[in-house]
C-alpha positions as CSV (number, residue, x, y, z in Angstrom):
1,M,22.7,-3.7,23.6
2,Q,19.6,-5.8,23.3
3,E,19.9,-9.5,23.9
4,Y,18.4,-11.2,20.9
5,K,16.2,-14.3,21.3
6,H,16.1,-17.1,18.7
7,A,12.9,-17.1,16.6
8,T,11.7,-19.0,13.5
9,L,9.6,-18.0,10.5
10,L,7.5,-21.0,9.4
11,L,5.7,-21.0,6.0
12,D,2.6,-23.1,5.4
13,D,4.5,-25.2,2.8
14,G,6.8,-26.4,5.7
15,S,9.7,-24.1,5.0
16,R,11.6,-22.8,8.0
17,F,13.9,-19.7,8.3
18,E,15.8,-19.3,11.5
19,G,16.8,-15.9,13.0
20,Y,16.7,-13.6,16.0
21,S,14.2,-11.2,17.3
22,F,15.0,-7.5,17.4
23,G,11.5,-6.0,17.8
24,Y,8.4,-6.8,19.9
25,E,8.6,-10.4,21.2
26,A,5.3,-12.0,20.7
27,S,4.5,-14.6,18.0
28,V,2.5,-13.4,14.9
29,A,0.8,-15.0,11.9
30,G,-0.2,-13.5,8.6
31,E,0.5,-13.4,4.8
32,V,4.2,-13.4,4.0
33,V,5.2,-11.0,1.2
34,F,8.4,-9.4,0.0
35,T,9.5,-6.0,-1.2
36,T,12.6,-5.2,-3.2
37,A,12.8,-1.5,-2.3
38,M,16.3,-0.5,-1.3
39,T,15.3,2.4,1.0
40,G,12.2,4.0,2.6
41,Y,11.5,1.4,5.2
42,T,9.7,3.9,7.4
43,E,7.3,4.8,4.6
44,S,6.8,1.2,3.8
45,F,6.1,0.1,7.4
46,T,3.5,2.9,7.8
47,D,1.8,2.1,4.5
48,P,-1.7,0.7,5.4
49,S,-1.6,-1.6,2.3
50,Y,0.7,-3.9,4.4
51,R,-1.9,-4.5,7.0
52,G,-2.1,-8.1,8.1
53,Q,1.2,-9.1,6.4
54,I,4.7,-10.2,7.4
55,L,7.0,-8.1,5.3
56,V,10.3,-9.4,4.0
57,M,12.9,-6.8,3.1
58,T,15.2,-8.2,0.3
59,Y,17.7,-5.3,0.7
60,P,20.2,-6.8,3.1
61,L,20.9,-3.9,5.5
62,V,17.9,-2.4,7.4
63,G,17.8,0.1,10.2
64,N,21.1,2.0,9.5
65,Y,19.3,5.4,9.3
66,G,17.0,4.8,12.2
67,V,13.5,6.3,12.4
68,P,12.7,9.9,11.4
69,S,10.9,12.5,13.4
70,S,7.2,12.2,14.1
71,E,6.7,15.9,13.3
72,R,3.4,16.9,11.7
73,D,2.6,19.6,9.1
74,A,0.0,22.4,9.5
75,H,-2.8,20.0,8.6
76,G,-1.8,17.5,11.3
77,I,-0.4,15.0,8.9
78,A,2.9,13.2,9.8
79,L,5.7,14.6,7.6
80,Y,7.9,11.5,7.4
81,R,5.4,8.7,7.9
82,E,2.6,7.5,5.7
83,S,0.1,6.9,8.5
84,D,0.1,7.0,12.3
85,R,1.2,3.4,13.0
86,I,3.1,0.5,11.6
87,H,0.9,-1.9,9.7
88,P,2.8,-5.1,9.0
89,L,2.6,-7.6,11.8
90,G,6.3,-8.5,11.5
91,I,9.4,-7.4,9.6
92,V,12.0,-9.9,8.3
93,V,15.5,-8.7,7.4
94,S,18.9,-10.1,6.7
95,D,21.0,-7.8,8.8
96,Y,19.5,-5.3,11.3
97,S,21.8,-2.4,12.1
98,E,21.9,-1.7,15.8
99,E,23.7,1.6,15.2
100,H,21.9,4.3,13.2
101,S,23.0,7.7,11.9
102,H,20.8,10.3,10.1
103,W,20.2,14.0,10.7
104,N,16.5,13.4,11.1
105,A,16.6,10.2,13.2
106,E,14.9,10.3,16.6
107,D,14.8,6.6,17.4
108,S,16.2,3.2,16.4
109,L,14.1,0.8,14.3
110,G,14.2,-1.9,16.9
111,H,12.9,0.4,19.6
112,W,10.1,1.7,17.3
113,L,9.0,-1.9,16.5
114,R,8.9,-2.7,20.2
115,Q,6.8,0.5,20.9
116,E,4.4,-0.5,18.1
117,H,4.2,-4.2,19.1
118,V,5.7,-5.4,15.8
119,F,7.9,-8.4,15.5
120,G,11.4,-7.9,14.0
121,L,13.3,-10.9,12.8
122,T,16.9,-10.6,11.7
123,G,19.7,-13.0,10.6
124,V,17.4,-14.6,7.9
125,D,18.6,-15.6,4.4
126,T,16.1,-13.2,2.8
127,R,17.5,-14.1,-0.7
128,E,16.4,-17.7,-0.3
129,L,13.1,-16.6,1.3
130,A,12.3,-14.2,-1.5
131,K,13.1,-17.0,-4.1
132,T,10.7,-19.3,-2.2
133,L,7.9,-16.7,-2.4
134,R,8.6,-16.0,-6.0
135,E,8.4,-19.6,-7.0
136,K,5.5,-20.7,-4.8
137,G,3.7,-17.3,-4.3
138,S,2.9,-15.3,-1.2
139,M,1.8,-17.7,1.5
140,R,0.6,-17.9,5.1
141,G,3.4,-17.8,7.6
142,K,4.1,-17.3,11.3
143,I,7.0,-16.1,13.4
144,L,7.5,-18.1,16.6
145,L,9.7,-17.0,19.4
146,E,11.8,-19.8,20.9
147,G,10.0,-21.4,23.8
148,A,6.6,-19.8,23.0
149,E,3.4,-21.7,22.3
150,D,2.5,-22.5,18.7
151,I,-0.1,-20.4,17.0
152,P,-2.2,-21.2,13.9
153,F,-1.6,-19.9,10.4
154,E,-3.9,-17.0,9.4
155,D,-5.0,-15.6,6.0
156,P,-5.7,-11.9,6.6
157,N,-7.4,-11.6,3.2
158,V,-10.5,-13.4,4.4
159,R,-11.1,-10.3,6.5
160,N,-12.2,-6.9,5.2
161,L,-8.8,-5.2,5.8
162,V,-10.0,-2.0,4.1
163,A,-12.7,-1.6,6.8
164,E,-9.9,-2.0,9.4
165,A,-7.6,0.6,7.8
166,S,-10.1,3.2,6.7
167,P,-11.0,6.1,9.0
168,K,-14.3,6.1,10.8
169,E,-15.2,9.8,10.3
170,V,-15.1,12.5,7.6
171,T,-12.2,15.0,7.7
172,I,-12.2,18.2,5.7
173,Y,-9.1,20.0,4.6
174,G,-8.9,23.5,3.1
175,N,-11.7,25.8,1.8
176,G,-11.1,26.1,-1.9
177,P,-13.9,26.5,-4.5
178,K,-13.5,23.0,-5.9
179,K,-14.8,20.1,-3.9
180,V,-12.8,16.8,-4.1
181,V,-13.8,13.6,-2.3
182,L,-11.0,11.2,-1.3
183,V,-12.4,7.8,-0.5
184,D,-9.9,6.6,2.1
185,C,-9.5,2.8,1.8
186,G,-6.2,3.0,3.8
187,A,-4.7,6.1,2.1
188,K,-1.0,7.0,2.3
189,N,-0.4,10.4,3.8
190,N,1.4,11.6,0.6
191,I,-1.8,11.1,-1.4
192,V,-3.6,13.5,1.0
193,R,-0.7,16.0,0.8
194,N,-0.8,16.0,-3.1
195,L,-4.6,16.7,-3.0
196,I,-4.4,19.6,-0.5
197,R,-4.3,22.6,-2.8
198,P,-5.5,26.3,-2.4
199,E,-8.2,25.7,-5.0
200,V,-9.5,22.5,-3.3
201,T,-11.8,21.6,-0.4
202,L,-10.9,18.0,0.3
203,Y,-13.3,15.6,1.9
204,R,-11.5,12.6,3.3
205,V,-14.3,9.9,3.8
206,P,-14.5,6.3,5.1
207,W,-14.5,3.4,2.6
208,D,-18.2,2.8,2.9
209,Y,-19.4,6.4,3.1
210,D,-22.0,7.4,0.6
211,F,-20.0,10.3,-1.0
212,N,-22.7,10.8,-3.6
213,Q,-24.5,13.0,-1.0
214,I,-21.7,15.5,-1.5
215,D,-21.9,17.9,-4.5
216,F,-18.3,17.1,-5.5
217,D,-16.3,18.3,-8.5
218,G,-14.0,15.3,-8.5
219,L,-13.7,11.9,-6.9
220,F,-10.4,10.3,-5.9
221,I,-10.1,6.6,-4.7
222,S,-7.1,5.7,-2.6
223,N,-4.9,2.6,-2.1
224,G,-5.7,0.1,0.7
225,P,-5.0,-3.4,2.0
226,G,-6.4,-6.8,1.2
227,D,-9.0,-8.1,-1.2
228,P,-10.9,-5.4,-3.2
229,N,-13.8,-7.8,-3.7
230,M,-14.6,-7.2,0.0
231,C,-15.6,-3.6,-0.9
232,Q,-18.8,-4.0,-2.9
233,V,-20.4,-1.1,-1.0
234,T,-17.7,1.2,-2.4
235,V,-18.0,-0.3,-5.9
236,E,-21.8,0.5,-5.9
237,H,-21.1,4.1,-4.8
238,I,-18.6,4.5,-7.6
239,R,-21.0,3.0,-10.1
240,R,-23.6,5.6,-9.1
241,A,-21.0,8.4,-9.3
242,F,-20.4,7.5,-13.0
243,E,-23.8,9.0,-13.7
244,R,-22.6,12.4,-12.7
245,K,-19.8,12.3,-15.3
246,K,-17.4,14.2,-12.9
247,P,-13.6,13.4,-13.0
248,I,-12.7,10.2,-11.1
249,C,-9.2,9.0,-10.4
250,G,-8.0,5.9,-8.5
251,I,-4.7,4.7,-7.2
252,C,-3.7,1.1,-6.5
253,M,-6.8,-0.4,-4.9
254,G,-8.6,2.7,-6.4
255,N,-7.7,1.2,-9.8
256,Q,-9.2,-2.1,-8.8
257,L,-12.4,-0.6,-7.4
258,L,-12.9,1.6,-10.4
259,A,-12.4,-1.4,-12.7
260,A,-14.9,-3.5,-10.6
261,A,-17.4,-0.7,-11.0
262,A,-16.7,-0.9,-14.7
263,G,-17.6,-4.6,-14.7
264,A,-14.1,-6.1,-14.5
265,R,-12.9,-9.0,-12.5
266,V,-10.1,-8.5,-9.9
267,T,-8.0,-11.5,-9.0
268,K,-5.1,-12.3,-6.7
269,M,-1.6,-12.3,-8.1
270,K,1.0,-15.0,-7.4
271,Y,3.2,-12.7,-5.3
272,G,2.2,-9.2,-6.2
273,H,4.3,-6.1,-6.9
274,R,6.1,-4.5,-4.0
275,S,9.0,-2.4,-5.0
276,H,10.3,1.0,-6.3
277,N,11.4,-0.2,-9.7
278,Q,8.4,-1.5,-11.6
279,P,8.5,-0.5,-15.3
280,V,5.2,0.7,-16.7
281,R,4.3,1.7,-20.3
282,E,1.5,4.0,-21.3
283,V,-0.6,2.0,-23.7
284,G,-0.5,3.3,-27.3
285,T,2.8,5.2,-26.7
286,T,6.5,4.4,-26.2
287,R,6.6,6.3,-22.8
288,C,7.8,4.2,-19.9
289,Y,7.9,5.1,-16.2
290,I,9.7,3.6,-13.3
291,T,7.1,3.3,-10.5
292,S,6.6,2.5,-6.8
293,Q,4.0,-0.3,-6.2
294,N,2.5,-2.3,-3.3
295,H,-0.4,-4.6,-4.3
296,G,-1.3,-8.3,-4.4
297,Y,-4.4,-8.1,-6.7
298,A,-4.7,-7.2,-10.4
299,V,-7.4,-6.2,-12.9
300,D,-8.4,-8.6,-15.7
301,T,-8.8,-6.0,-18.5
302,S,-10.4,-8.6,-20.8
303,T,-13.5,-8.3,-18.6
304,L,-13.8,-4.5,-18.7
305,G,-17.2,-3.1,-19.7
306,E,-17.9,-1.3,-23.0
307,G,-16.3,2.1,-23.3
308,W,-13.3,1.3,-21.1
309,R,-9.7,0.4,-22.1
310,E,-6.3,-0.3,-20.5
311,K,-4.3,2.9,-19.9
312,Y,-1.0,1.4,-18.5
313,V,0.6,-2.0,-18.6
314,N,3.5,-3.6,-16.6
315,L,6.5,-4.3,-18.7
316,N,7.7,-7.2,-16.5
317,D,4.7,-9.4,-16.5
318,G,2.1,-7.7,-18.7
319,T,-0.4,-7.1,-15.9
320,N,-2.7,-4.1,-15.8
321,E,-1.4,-0.9,-14.4
322,G,-4.3,1.4,-15.0
323,I,-7.5,1.9,-16.9
324,C,-9.5,4.8,-18.4
325,H,-12.9,5.5,-20.0
326,E,-12.8,6.3,-23.7
327,T,-15.0,9.4,-23.5
328,L,-15.5,10.3,-19.9
329,P,-12.9,11.8,-17.4
330,F,-12.4,8.5,-15.5
331,F,-8.9,7.0,-15.1
332,S,-6.6,5.2,-12.7
333,A,-3.1,3.9,-11.9
334,Q,-2.2,0.7,-10.2
335,F,1.1,2.2,-9.2
336,H,1.7,5.0,-6.7
337,P,2.2,8.4,-8.3
338,E,2.7,10.0,-4.8
339,A,5.7,7.7,-4.6
340,C,6.7,8.1,-1.0
341,S,9.5,7.0,-0.8
342,G,10.1,7.5,-4.6
343,P,10.5,7.5,-7.5
344,T,8.5,10.5,-8.5
345,D,8.2,9.9,-12.3
346,T,4.4,9.8,-12.3
347,V,3.4,12.5,-9.8
348,F,1.9,14.4,-12.8
349,I,-1.2,12.2,-12.4
350,F,-2.4,14.4,-9.6
351,D,-2.1,17.5,-11.8
352,E,-3.8,15.6,-14.6
353,F,-6.8,14.8,-12.3
354,L,-7.0,18.3,-10.7
355,S,-6.8,20.0,-14.2
356,L,-10.1,18.3,-15.1
357,L,-12.1,19.8,-12.2
């Protein structure tokens, strides 16, 4: 059994939360955010959108089903993980389960965190911590191991996190007659899986790649971490793609970048949406979907250019959940239709996009 050392989470408003380390033991600093997802911690931890953040899990028990196999599919994509590494700098939980049991588990969560050099903090009152973040907003924080030297607070959003999470080279999947470009700003693996179809040749390109040099039939813009306003190069490429009038779809940051190309402002939210249970209504209808989300920025739809409108709206706080063009095949979703790890209510968005090619 691991001997846990005392550690403290400090927020930049002076709040302190005491606990014990169960992961890699080195102090870290980043943006502290919370998720209310009840399951799927492996998928959350490997989501590139959490890059630079300290992630608080509000569900009390974490680690009881261990870490699944690192097995890959025929395309070399990890079957049970959303990328090839853990992206949060630290994980904060109420109760870490030392014992795990699951048919597909190959490791414990604590050992995986140590392998990946990610701090794990347990024994924290995550209810009180989440209340603090809801009332005051996401804030800078640091986890200090007892006896370690102090480190400064850091705001990861001042860096271009998309450039850090995006691949450096183009990867091509399949050999179908339809060419689709996926702009990978930090894409989850399940987005790639949903776009690999027999009829598609998929070009997975870096965030700043000039994809207009490809004679594509459709453009797809992925999720990603940090501030979308750092991605003006991508926005300009999208704006030029409008002239081709080919189908364009965006997910999460893809929604924000599409909106920015349409002239809209994108601003930081108080504490963002990070959960599996966000209710979203399709504008102009009574249809509502339960969605998976992970973002800290939102589109100001009042600043959208002419010819654009809001497509989806959040029923909790009224924020934008997607936009579309009134006459051209351009649309997006702020939520995650690939929904790994669930719910899958909106997976039809991939078929909606591919049917337009």
